[in-house]
TIRO-2110 file (N, C-alpha, C; in Angstrom, 1 decimal):
// TIRO-2110
-115.0, 146.1, 100.2, N, 1, A
-113.9, 147.2, 99.9, CA, 1, A
-112.5, 146.6, 100.2, C, 1, A
-111.6, 146.5, 99.3, N, 2, A
-110.3, 145.9, 99.4, CA, 2, A
-109.4, 147.1, 100.0, C, 2, A
-108.8, 146.9, 101.2, N, 3, A
-108.0, 147.8, 101.8, CA, 3, A
-106.6, 147.5, 101.7, C, 3, A
-105.7, 148.5, 101.4, N, 4, A
-104.3, 148.4, 101.3, CA, 4, A
-103.6, 149.3, 102.3, C, 4, A
-102.5, 148.8, 102.8, N, 5, A
-101.7, 149.7, 103.6, CA, 5, A
-100.4, 150.0, 102.6, C, 5, A
-100.4, 151.1, 102.2, N, 6, A
-99.4, 151.5, 101.2, CA, 6, A
-98.8, 152.8, 101.3, C, 6, A
-97.8, 153.2, 100.5, N, 7, A
-97.0, 154.5, 100.5, CA, 7, A
-97.8, 155.5, 99.6, C, 7, A
-98.0, 156.7, 100.0, N, 8, A
-98.5, 157.8, 99.3, CA, 8, A
-97.4, 158.9, 99.2, C, 8, A
-97.0, 159.1, 98.0, N, 9, A
-95.8, 160.1, 97.7, CA, 9, A
-96.2, 161.4, 98.0, C, 9, A
-95.3, 162.1, 98.7, N, 10, A
-95.3, 163.6, 99.0, CA, 10, A
-94.0, 164.1, 98.7, C, 10, A
-93.7, 165.3, 99.1, N, 11, A
-92.4, 165.9, 98.8, CA, 11, A
-92.3, 166.5, 97.4, C, 11, A
-91.3, 167.2, 97.1, N, 12, A
-91.2, 167.9, 95.9, CA, 12, A
-90.3, 167.1, 94.9, C, 12, A
-90.1, 167.5, 93.8, N, 13, A
-89.3, 166.8, 92.7, CA, 13, A
-88.0, 166.5, 93.2, C, 13, A
-87.5, 165.3, 93.1, N, 14, A
-86.2, 164.8, 93.4, CA, 14, A
-86.0, 164.8, 95.0, C, 14, A
-87.0, 165.0, 95.7, N, 15, A
-86.9, 165.0, 97.2, CA, 15, A
-88.2, 164.2, 97.7, C, 15, A
-88.1, 162.8, 97.6, N, 16, A
-89.3, 162.0, 97.9, CA, 16, A
-89.6, 162.0, 99.3, C, 16, A
-90.8, 161.9, 99.8, N, 17, A
-91.2, 161.7, 101.2, CA, 17, A
-92.6, 161.0, 101.0, C, 17, A
-92.7, 159.9, 101.8, N, 18, A
-93.9, 159.1, 101.7, CA, 18, A
-94.7, 159.1, 103.0, C, 18, A
-95.9, 159.1, 102.9, N, 19, A
-96.9, 158.8, 104.1, CA, 19, A
-97.3, 157.4, 103.9, C, 19, A
-97.4, 156.6, 105.0, N, 20, A
-98.0, 155.3, 105.1, CA, 20, A
-99.4, 155.4, 105.4, C, 20, A
-100.2, 155.1, 104.4, N, 21, A
-101.6, 155.2, 104.5, CA, 21, A
-102.5, 153.9, 104.4, C, 21, A
-103.7, 153.9, 104.9, N, 22, A
-104.7, 152.8, 104.7, CA, 22, A
-105.6, 153.5, 103.7, C, 22, A
-105.7, 152.8, 102.6, N, 23, A
-106.6, 153.3, 101.5, CA, 23, A
-107.3, 152.2, 100.8, C, 23, A
-108.4, 152.5, 100.1, N, 24, A
-109.1, 151.6, 99.2, CA, 24, A
-108.3, 151.3, 98.1, C, 24, A
-108.1, 150.1, 97.7, N, 25, A
-107.1, 149.7, 96.6, CA, 25, A
-107.5, 150.2, 95.3, C, 25, A
-108.8, 150.8, 95.1, N, 26, A
-109.3, 151.4, 93.8, CA, 26, A
-108.9, 152.7, 93.7, C, 26, A
-108.5, 153.4, 94.8, N, 27, A
-108.1, 154.8, 94.8, CA, 27, A
-106.7, 155.0, 94.3, C, 27, A
-106.4, 156.2, 93.6, N, 28, A
-105.1, 156.5, 93.2, CA, 28, A
-104.0, 156.5, 94.2, C, 28, A
-102.8, 156.3, 93.8, N, 29, A
-101.6, 156.3, 94.9, CA, 29, A
-101.6, 157.4, 95.8, C, 29, A
-101.7, 158.6, 95.3, N, 30, A
-101.7, 159.8, 96.2, CA, 30, A
-103.1, 160.4, 96.4, C, 30, A
-104.1, 159.5, 96.2, N, 31, A
-105.5, 160.0, 96.3, CA, 31, A
-105.9, 159.9, 97.7, C, 31, A
-107.3, 159.7, 97.6, N, 32, A
-108.0, 159.7, 98.9, CA, 32, A
-107.6, 158.4, 99.8, C, 32, A
-107.5, 158.6, 101.1, N, 33, A
-107.1, 157.5, 102.0, CA, 33, A
-108.0, 157.6, 103.2, C, 33, A
-108.0, 156.5, 104.0, N, 34, A
-108.9, 156.4, 105.2, CA, 34, A
-108.1, 157.0, 106.3, C, 34, A
-106.9, 156.6, 106.5, N, 35, A
-106.1, 156.9, 107.7, CA, 35, A
-104.6, 156.9, 107.4, C, 35, A
-103.9, 158.0, 107.9, N, 36, A
-102.4, 158.0, 107.8, CA, 36, A
-101.9, 157.3, 109.1, C, 36, A
-101.1, 156.4, 108.9, N, 37, A
-100.5, 155.6, 110.0, CA, 37, A
-99.0, 155.8, 110.2, C, 37, A
-98.3, 156.4, 109.4, N, 38, A
-97.0, 156.7, 109.5, CA, 38, A
-96.4, 157.4, 108.4, C, 38, A
-94.9, 157.5, 108.4, N, 39, A
-94.2, 158.2, 107.4, CA, 39, A
-93.0, 157.4, 107.1, C, 39, A
-92.4, 157.6, 105.8, N, 40, A
-91.2, 157.0, 105.4, CA, 40, A
-90.4, 158.0, 104.6, C, 40, A
-89.2, 158.4, 105.0, N, 41, A
-88.3, 159.2, 104.4, CA, 41, A
-87.1, 158.6, 103.9, C, 41, A
-87.0, 158.2, 102.5, N, 42, A
-85.9, 157.4, 102.0, CA, 42, A
-84.5, 158.1, 101.9, C, 42, A
-84.6, 159.5, 102.1, N, 43, A
-83.4, 160.2, 102.1, CA, 43, A
-82.6, 160.1, 103.5, C, 43, A
-83.3, 159.7, 104.5, N, 44, A
-82.6, 159.4, 105.8, CA, 44, A
-81.6, 158.3, 105.7, C, 44, A
-80.5, 158.2, 106.6, N, 45, A
-79.7, 157.0, 106.6, CA, 45, A
-80.6, 155.8, 107.0, C, 45, A
-80.2, 154.7, 106.7, N, 46, A
-80.9, 153.4, 106.9, CA, 46, A
-81.1, 153.2, 108.4, C, 46, A
-80.1, 153.6, 109.2, N, 47, A
-80.1, 153.4, 110.7, CA, 47, A
-80.8, 154.4, 111.5, C, 47, A
-81.3, 155.5, 110.8, N, 48, A
-82.0, 156.6, 111.5, CA, 48, A
-83.4, 156.2, 111.9, C, 48, A
-83.7, 156.8, 113.1, N, 49, A
-85.0, 156.5, 113.7, CA, 49, A
-86.0, 157.2, 112.8, C, 49, A
-85.8, 158.4, 112.2, N, 50, A
-86.7, 159.2, 111.4, CA, 50, A
-87.0, 158.6, 110.0, C, 50, A
-86.2, 157.6, 109.7, N, 51, A
-86.5, 157.0, 108.2, CA, 51, A
-87.9, 156.4, 108.1, C, 51, A
-88.2, 155.5, 109.0, N, 52, A
-89.6, 154.9, 109.1, CA, 52, A
-90.2, 155.1, 110.4, C, 52, A
-91.4, 155.7, 110.4, N, 53, A
-92.2, 156.0, 111.6, CA, 53, A
-93.6, 155.4, 111.3, C, 53, A
-94.0, 154.3, 112.0, N, 54, A
-95.2, 153.7, 111.7, CA, 54, A
-95.8, 153.5, 113.1, C, 54, A
-97.1, 153.8, 113.3, N, 55, A
-97.8, 153.4, 114.5, CA, 55, A
-98.2, 152.0, 114.4, C, 55, A
-97.5, 151.1, 115.1, N, 56, A
-97.6, 149.7, 115.0, CA, 56, A
-99.0, 149.2, 115.5, C, 56, A
-99.5, 149.8, 116.5, N, 57, A
-100.9, 149.4, 117.0, CA, 57, A
-102.0, 149.7, 115.9, C, 57, A
-101.9, 150.8, 115.3, N, 58, A
-102.9, 151.1, 114.2, CA, 58, A
-102.7, 150.2, 113.1, C, 58, A
-101.5, 149.9, 112.7, N, 59, A
-101.2, 149.0, 111.7, CA, 59, A
-101.7, 147.6, 111.9, C, 59, A
-101.5, 147.1, 113.2, N, 60, A
-102.1, 145.8, 113.6, CA, 60, A
-103.5, 145.7, 113.6, C, 60, A
-104.2, 146.8, 114.0, N, 61, A
-105.6, 146.9, 114.0, CA, 61, A
-106.2, 146.8, 112.6, C, 61, A
-105.5, 147.6, 111.6, N, 62, A
-106.0, 147.5, 110.2, CA, 62, A
-105.7, 146.1, 109.5, C, 62, A
-104.7, 145.5, 109.9, N, 63, A
-104.4, 144.2, 109.3, CA, 63, A
-105.5, 143.2, 109.9, C, 63, A
-105.8, 143.3, 111.2, N, 64, A
-106.9, 142.5, 111.7, CA, 64, A
-108.3, 142.7, 111.0, C, 64, A
-108.5, 144.0, 110.5, N, 65, A
-109.7, 144.2, 109.8, CA, 65, A
-109.7, 143.8, 108.3, C, 65, A
-108.4, 143.3, 107.9, N, 66, A
-108.4, 142.7, 106.5, CA, 66, A
-107.6, 143.6, 105.5, C, 66, A
-106.9, 144.6, 106.0, N, 67, A
-106.0, 145.4, 105.1, CA, 67, A
-104.8, 144.7, 104.8, C, 67, A
-104.4, 144.7, 103.5, N, 68, A
-103.1, 143.9, 103.1, CA, 68, A
-102.0, 145.0, 102.9, C, 68, A
-100.9, 144.8, 103.4, N, 69, A
-99.8, 145.8, 103.2, CA, 69, A
-99.2, 145.5, 101.8, C, 69, A
-98.7, 146.5, 101.2, N, 70, A
-97.8, 146.3, 99.9, CA, 70, A
-96.6, 145.7, 100.4, C, 70, A
-95.8, 145.3, 99.4, N, 71, A
-94.4, 144.6, 99.7, CA, 71, A
-93.5, 145.5, 100.6, C, 71, A
-93.4, 146.8, 100.1, N, 72, A
-92.5, 147.7, 100.9, CA, 72, A
-93.0, 147.9, 102.3, C, 72, A
-94.3, 148.1, 102.3, N, 73, A
-94.8, 148.4, 103.8, CA, 73, A
-94.7, 147.1, 104.6, C, 73, A
-94.9, 146.0, 104.0, N, 74, A
-94.9, 144.7, 104.7, CA, 74, A
-93.4, 144.5, 105.2, C, 74, A
-92.4, 144.9, 104.6, N, 75, A
-91.0, 144.8, 104.9, CA, 75, A
-90.8, 145.8, 106.1, C, 75, A
-91.4, 146.9, 106.1, N, 76, A
-91.3, 147.8, 107.3, CA, 76, A
-92.0, 147.2, 108.6, C, 76, A
-93.2, 146.8, 108.3, N, 77, A
-94.0, 146.2, 109.4, CA, 77, A
-93.3, 144.9, 110.0, C, 77, A
-92.5, 144.2, 109.2, N, 78, A
-91.9, 143.0, 109.8, CA, 78, A
-90.8, 143.5, 110.8, C, 78, A
-90.4, 144.7, 110.7, N, 79, A
-89.3, 145.1, 111.8, CA, 79, A
-89.9, 145.8, 112.9, C, 79, A
-91.2, 145.9, 113.0, N, 80, A
-92.0, 146.5, 114.2, CA, 80, A
-92.6, 145.4, 115.0, C, 80, A
-92.4, 145.5, 116.3, N, 81, A
-93.1, 144.6, 117.3, CA, 81, A
-93.8, 145.4, 118.2, C, 81, A
-95.0, 144.9, 118.7, N, 82, A
-95.8, 145.7, 119.7, CA, 82, A
-95.3, 145.3, 121.0, C, 82, A
-95.6, 146.1, 122.1, N, 83, A
-95.1, 145.9, 123.4, CA, 83, A
-95.8, 144.6, 123.9, C, 83, A
-95.0, 143.8, 124.6, N, 84, A
-95.5, 142.6, 125.1, CA, 84, A
-95.7, 141.3, 124.2, C, 84, A
-95.3, 141.6, 122.9, N, 85, A
-95.4, 140.5, 122.0, CA, 85, A
-94.0, 140.3, 121.3, C, 85, A
-93.7, 139.1, 120.9, N, 86, A
-92.4, 138.7, 120.4, CA, 86, A
-92.4, 138.7, 118.9, C, 86, A
-93.7, 138.5, 118.2, N, 87, A
-93.7, 138.4, 116.8, CA, 87, A
-94.0, 139.8, 116.2, C, 87, A
-93.5, 139.9, 115.0, N, 88, A
-93.7, 141.3, 114.4, CA, 88, A
-95.2, 141.5, 114.0, C, 88, A
-95.5, 142.8, 113.7, N, 89, A
-96.8, 143.2, 113.3, CA, 89, A
-97.3, 142.3, 112.1, C, 89, A
-96.3, 142.2, 111.2, N, 90, A
-96.7, 141.4, 109.9, CA, 90, A
-95.5, 140.6, 109.6, C, 90, A
-95.8, 139.3, 109.3, N, 91, A
-94.7, 138.4, 108.9, CA, 91, A
-94.5, 138.5, 107.4, C, 91, A
-93.3, 139.0, 107.1, N, 92, A
-93.0, 139.3, 105.6, CA, 92, A
-91.9, 138.3, 105.2, C, 92, A
-91.9, 137.7, 104.0, N, 93, A
-91.0, 136.9, 103.5, CA, 93, A
-90.6, 137.4, 102.0, C, 93, A
-89.3, 137.3, 101.7, N, 94, A
-89.0, 137.7, 100.4, CA, 94, A
-89.6, 136.9, 99.4, C, 94, A
-90.1, 137.4, 98.2, N, 95, A
-90.7, 136.8, 97.2, CA, 95, A
-89.7, 135.9, 96.4, C, 95, A
-90.2, 134.9, 95.7, N, 96, A
-89.3, 134.0, 94.9, CA, 96, A
-90.0, 133.9, 93.5, C, 96, A
-89.3, 134.4, 92.5, N, 97, A
-89.8, 134.3, 91.2, CA, 97, A
-88.7, 133.8, 90.3, C, 97, A
-88.6, 132.5, 90.1, N, 98, A
-87.4, 131.9, 89.5, CA, 98, A
-87.5, 132.2, 87.9, C, 98, A
-88.6, 132.6, 87.4, N, 99, A
-88.7, 133.0, 86.0, CA, 99, A
-88.3, 134.4, 85.7, C, 99, A
-88.1, 135.2, 86.8, N, 100, A
-87.8, 136.7, 86.5, CA, 100, A
-86.6, 136.9, 85.7, C, 100, A
-85.5, 136.1, 86.1, N, 101, A
-84.3, 136.4, 85.3, CA, 101, A
-84.1, 135.6, 84.1, C, 101, A
-85.1, 134.9, 83.7, N, 102, A
-85.1, 134.1, 82.4, CA, 102, A
-85.2, 135.0, 81.2, C, 102, A
-84.4, 134.8, 80.1, N, 103, A
-84.6, 135.6, 79.0, CA, 103, A
-86.0, 135.3, 78.2, C, 103, A
-86.4, 136.4, 77.5, N, 104, A
-87.6, 136.2, 76.7, CA, 104, A
-87.5, 135.3, 75.5, C, 104, A
-88.5, 135.1, 74.6, N, 105, A
-88.4, 134.3, 73.5, CA, 105, A
-87.5, 134.8, 72.5, C, 105, A
-87.5, 136.1, 72.2, N, 106, A
-86.6, 136.6, 71.1, CA, 106, A
-85.1, 136.5, 71.6, C, 106, A
-84.9, 136.7, 72.8, N, 107, A
-83.5, 136.6, 73.4, CA, 107, A
-83.1, 135.1, 73.2, C, 107, A
-83.9, 134.2, 73.6, N, 108, A
-83.6, 132.8, 73.4, CA, 108, A
-83.3, 132.4, 72.0, C, 108, A
-84.1, 133.0, 71.1, N, 109, A
-83.8, 132.7, 69.7, CA, 109, A
-82.4, 133.3, 69.3, C, 109, A
-82.1, 134.5, 69.7, N, 110, A
-80.8, 135.1, 69.4, CA, 110, A
-79.6, 134.3, 70.0, C, 110, A
-79.8, 133.7, 71.2, N, 111, A
-78.8, 132.9, 71.8, CA, 111, A
-78.6, 131.7, 71.1, C, 111, A
-79.7, 131.0, 70.6, N, 112, A
-79.7, 129.8, 69.9, CA, 112, A
-79.0, 130.0, 68.5, C, 112, A
-79.3, 131.2, 67.9, N, 113, A
-78.7, 131.5, 66.6, CA, 113, A
-77.2, 131.8, 66.8, C, 113, A
-76.8, 132.4, 67.9, N, 114, A
-75.4, 132.7, 68.1, CA, 114, A
-74.6, 131.4, 68.4, C, 114, A
-75.3, 130.5, 69.0, N, 115, A
-74.6, 129.1, 69.3, CA, 115, A
-74.4, 128.4, 68.1, C, 115, A
-75.5, 128.4, 67.2, N, 116, A
-75.3, 127.8, 65.8, CA, 116, A
-74.2, 128.4, 65.0, C, 116, A
-74.1, 129.7, 65.0, N, 117, A
-73.0, 130.4, 64.3, CA, 117, A
-71.7, 129.9, 64.8, C, 117, A
-71.6, 129.9, 66.2, N, 118, A
-70.3, 129.5, 66.8, CA, 118, A
-69.9, 128.0, 66.4, C, 118, A
-70.9, 127.2, 66.5, N, 119, A
-70.7, 125.8, 66.0, CA, 119, A
-70.1, 125.7, 64.6, C, 119, A
-70.8, 126.4, 63.6, N, 120, A
-70.4, 126.4, 62.3, CA, 120, A
-69.0, 127.0, 62.1, C, 120, A
-68.7, 128.0, 62.9, N, 121, A
-67.4, 128.6, 62.9, CA, 121, A
-66.3, 127.7, 63.3, C, 121, A
-66.6, 126.9, 64.4, N, 122, A
-65.7, 125.9, 64.9, CA, 122, A
-65.4, 124.8, 63.8, C, 122, A
-66.5, 124.4, 63.3, N, 123, A
-66.5, 123.3, 62.3, CA, 123, A
-65.7, 123.7, 61.1, C, 123, A
-65.9, 125.0, 60.6, N, 124, A
-65.1, 125.5, 59.4, CA, 124, A
-63.7, 125.6, 59.8, C, 124, A
-63.4, 126.0, 61.1, N, 125, A
-61.9, 126.1, 61.6, CA, 125, A
-61.3, 124.7, 61.5, C, 125, A
-62.1, 123.7, 62.0, N, 126, A
-61.5, 122.4, 61.9, CA, 126, A
-61.2, 121.9, 60.6, C, 126, A
-62.2, 122.2, 59.7, N, 127, A
-62.0, 121.8, 58.2, CA, 127, A
-60.8, 122.6, 57.6, C, 127, A
-60.6, 123.8, 58.0, N, 128, A
-59.4, 124.6, 57.5, CA, 128, A
-58.2, 124.0, 58.0, C, 128, A
-58.2, 123.7, 59.3, N, 129, A
-56.9, 123.1, 59.9, CA, 129, A
-56.6, 121.8, 59.1, C, 129, A
-57.6, 120.9, 59.0, N, 130, A
-57.5, 119.6, 58.3, CA, 130, A
-56.9, 119.9, 56.9, C, 130, A
-57.5, 120.8, 56.1, N, 131, A
-57.0, 121.1, 54.8, CA, 131, A
-55.6, 121.6, 54.8, C, 131, A
-55.3, 122.4, 55.8, N, 132, A
-53.9, 122.9, 55.8, CA, 132, A
-52.9, 121.8, 56.2, C, 132, A
-53.3, 120.9, 57.0, N, 133, A
-52.5, 119.8, 57.4, CA, 133, A
-52.2, 118.8, 56.2, C, 133, A
-53.3, 118.6, 55.4, N, 134, A
-53.2, 117.8, 54.2, CA, 134, A
-52.3, 118.4, 53.2, C, 134, A
-52.5, 119.7, 53.0, N, 135, A
-51.7, 120.5, 52.1, CA, 135, A
-50.2, 120.4, 52.5, C, 135, A
-49.9, 120.5, 53.8, N, 136, A
-48.6, 120.4, 54.3, CA, 136, A
-48.0, 119.0, 54.0, C, 136, A
-48.8, 118.0, 54.3, N, 137, A
-48.3, 116.6, 54.0, CA, 137, A
-48.1, 116.4, 52.5, C, 137, A
-48.9, 117.0, 51.6, N, 138, A
-48.7, 116.8, 50.2, CA, 138, A
-47.5, 117.5, 49.8, C, 138, A
-47.3, 118.7, 50.4, N, 139, A
-46.0, 119.5, 50.1, CA, 139, A
-44.8, 118.6, 50.5, C, 139, A
-44.9, 118.0, 51.7, N, 140, A
-43.8, 117.3, 52.1, CA, 140, A
-43.5, 116.0, 51.2, C, 140, A
-44.6, 115.4, 50.8, N, 141, A
-44.5, 114.3, 49.9, CA, 141, A
-43.9, 114.7, 48.6, C, 141, A
-44.4, 115.9, 48.0, N, 142, A
-43.8, 116.3, 46.9, CA, 142, A
-42.2, 116.7, 47.0, C, 142, A
-42.0, 117.2, 48.2, N, 143, A
-40.5, 117.6, 48.4, CA, 143, A
-39.7, 116.3, 48.5, C, 143, A
-40.3, 115.3, 49.1, N, 144, A
-39.6, 114.0, 49.3, CA, 144, A
-39.4, 113.4, 47.9, C, 144, A
-40.4, 113.4, 47.2, N, 145, A
-40.3, 112.8, 45.7, CA, 145, A
-39.2, 113.7, 44.9, C, 145, A
-39.2, 114.9, 45.0, N, 146, A
-38.2, 115.8, 44.3, CA, 146, A
-36.9, 115.5, 44.8, C, 146, A
-36.8, 115.3, 46.1, N, 147, A
-35.4, 115.0, 46.6, CA, 147, A
-35.0, 113.6, 46.3, C, 147, A
-35.9, 112.6, 46.3, N, 148, A
-35.5, 111.3, 45.8, CA, 148, A
-35.1, 111.4, 44.3, C, 148, A
-35.8, 112.2, 43.5, N, 149, A
-35.5, 112.2, 42.1, CA, 149, A
-34.2, 112.9, 41.9, C, 149, A
-33.8, 114.0, 42.8, N, 150, A
-32.6, 114.6, 42.7, CA, 150, A
-31.4, 113.7, 43.1, C, 150, A
-31.7, 112.8, 44.1, N, 151, A
-30.7, 111.9, 44.5, CA, 151, A
-30.4, 110.9, 43.3, C, 151, A
-31.4, 110.5, 42.7, N, 152, A
-31.1, 109.5, 41.5, CA, 152, A
-30.5, 110.3, 40.3, C, 152, A
-30.9, 111.5, 40.1, N, 153, A
-30.3, 112.3, 39.0, CA, 153, A
-28.8, 112.3, 39.1, C, 153, A
-28.2, 112.6, 40.2, N, 154, A
-26.7, 112.7, 40.2, CA, 154, A
-26.1, 111.6, 39.9, C, 154, A
-26.6, 110.4, 40.2, N, 155, A
-26.0, 109.2, 39.8, CA, 155, A
-26.1, 109.0, 38.3, C, 155, A
-27.2, 109.3, 37.7, N, 156, A
-27.3, 109.2, 36.2, CA, 156, A
-26.3, 110.1, 35.5, C, 156, A
-26.2, 111.4, 36.1, N, 157, A
-25.3, 112.3, 35.5, CA, 157, A
-23.8, 111.8, 35.6, C, 157, A
-23.5, 111.3, 36.7, N, 158, A
-22.2, 110.7, 37.0, CA, 158, A
-22.0, 109.6, 35.9, C, 158, A
-22.9, 108.8, 35.7, N, 159, A
-22.7, 107.6, 34.7, CA, 159, A
-22.6, 108.3, 33.3, C, 159, A
-23.3, 109.3, 33.0, N, 160, A
-23.2, 110.0, 31.7, CA, 160, A
-21.8, 110.6, 31.5, C, 160, A
-21.3, 111.2, 32.5, N, 161, A
-20.0, 111.9, 32.5, CA, 161, A
-18.9, 110.8, 32.3, C, 161, A
-19.1, 109.7, 32.9, N, 162, A
-18.1, 108.6, 32.7, CA, 162, A
-18.0, 108.1, 31.3, C, 162, A
-19.2, 108.1, 30.6, N, 163, A
-19.3, 107.7, 29.3, CA, 163, A
-18.6, 108.7, 28.3, C, 163, A
-18.8, 109.9, 28.7, N, 164, A
-18.2, 111.0, 27.8, CA, 164, A
-16.6, 111.0, 28.0, C, 164, A
-16.1, 110.7, 29.2, N, 165, A
-14.7, 110.6, 29.3, CA, 165, A
-14.1, 109.4, 28.7, C, 165, A
-14.7, 108.5, 28.5, N, 166, A
-14.1, 107.3, 27.9, CA, 166, A
-14.0, 107.4, 26.4, C, 166, A
END
């Protein structure tokens, strides 16, 4: 029989209150339990004595018998020490799941697609700038040719006027 030390919810709607119980892991959350060893009231301030009340001796006995506390109850038990002992009733360490925050396959595909679109947009922008620059240079060259032709034209006109006056 796999034993768990876990929370069993009580209280009414929107007013949670939990009992810390030792139960068979196959039983429902609020179902049959073996022994009630404490209470937890999440509506109390965090520094209140009434927020978590657990009989540390009973919890230690059940842990020796093989009961495994859930993560939340383990956190509570790590703050409780028995008289004459320095170590807490249960040594709890925060879990580490590096894959938890990693996006799923579809999200990765969307990110990749977005990156490709961004790269294509930047490439098109570069090409547009290069085309605009080439167009400006062509316009400058055409203007320079027209200006050079205009400079030559007055000299020809002046020569034509001299011939007429003679």
